[in-house]
N, C-alpha and C positions, 0 to 999 in steps of 0.2 A: 168174568169169573162165573157168571150165572149160567151161561150156555143153554142148558135145558130148562132153566127156571125163568119165570116171569121177571121182566126188568124191574128193579127196585125192591123186589121181595126180600132179598138177603139184607139189604141196607135197612129196610124197615124192621126186620126181625132183630138185627144187631142193635138197633136203637131201642127197640121195645124191651128186649131181654138181654141187657148187658152182662149179666152173670153167666149166661149160657154161651158155650163155645159154638156159636152158630156156624162159623166157617168150617169147622171140622165136620159138623153134621151135613153141611152142603156137599162137602167132598164125598162123604159116604153115600148120600142120596144120588149124586151125579154118577158115581161109579155103578150103583145098582141100576140106574135108569139106562146107562149105556149098554149094560148087559141084558137089558130087557126084563129085568126082574120087578119093575114097578111101572104102573100105568099112569099114576098121578104124582110126579115128583114134588110138586108144590104142596100137595096135601100131606104127603109123607113128611116132608121137611117141617111144615107147620106143626104137625102132630108130635114129631120128635122134640122140637124146640119147646113146645108148651109142656110136654111131659117132663123134660129135663128141668124146666123152670119150676114146675110144681114140686118135683123131688127136692130141688135145692131149697125151696121155701119150707117144705115140711121138715127137712133136715135142720134148717136154721131154727125153726120153732121148737123142735125137740131139744136142740142144744140150749136154747134160751130157757126152756122149762127146767132142764137138768141143772143149768147154772143157778137158777133161782133156788131149786131144792138143795143144791150143794151149799150155797151161801147160807141158807137157813140151818142146815146141819152143822156147819162150821161155827155159826153164831151160837147155837145151843151148846156145842162143845166148849167154846170160849167162856160163856157165861158159867157153865158148870165148873170149869177150871178156876175161874175167879172166885166162885163160891167156896170151893175147897181151900184155896189160898187164904181167904178171909176166915173161914171156920177153923182151919187146922194150922194156920201159919206155916204153910209148906215152904221149904227151902228150894233153892235152884235145882238140886239133883232130884228131889221128889217130883217137882214139876216136869223135869225132863223125863222121868219115868212114866208119868201119866201121858205125856205127849208121844213118847216112844211106843207105848201100848196102843195109843190111838192110831198111829201110823199103820200098824198091822191089822187094824180093825175098821177099815173103810175110810180112813182120812189120809190118803196118799199125798195130798197137797200141802201138808204141814211143812213148815220151814225146818229142814234138817240141820241147817247151820245154826239156827236159834237153839235147837235141842242140844247140839254139841257145845255151844257156848254156855248153856245152863249147866251141863254136866261138868264143864271145866271149872265152874264156880264152886262146885262141891256142895256140902250140906247146908251152909249158911250164907246169907247175903253179906257181901263185903261192906265195911263201914263207909258211910258217905264221906267224900273228901272235905 
């Protein structure tokens, strides 16, 4: 498979960077080398693999940071909702209204089915069985 590349290089890169599609990059580098567009195919391949790996790591770090921020935002929303329920004795439809408003204001991951069920309950909580 390596043809124009040093023996074992592809296997080492695949082992070292499992999240990167090394074989696809090998194909691109080999094609460019066959057309005479690259003088050092090994160097180009390593550069591309490392760059792709770095981009994937940065993307993962951004997602983890965003997830942590989102968890904190949703926690604040929940605590505020609990406070409102405790202070005002909100019924199911009022809670649904607060959640519905939050959906349109930056909280798209709220459970729409829970909101619908709250709306179905109406103004007051059903009696305990």
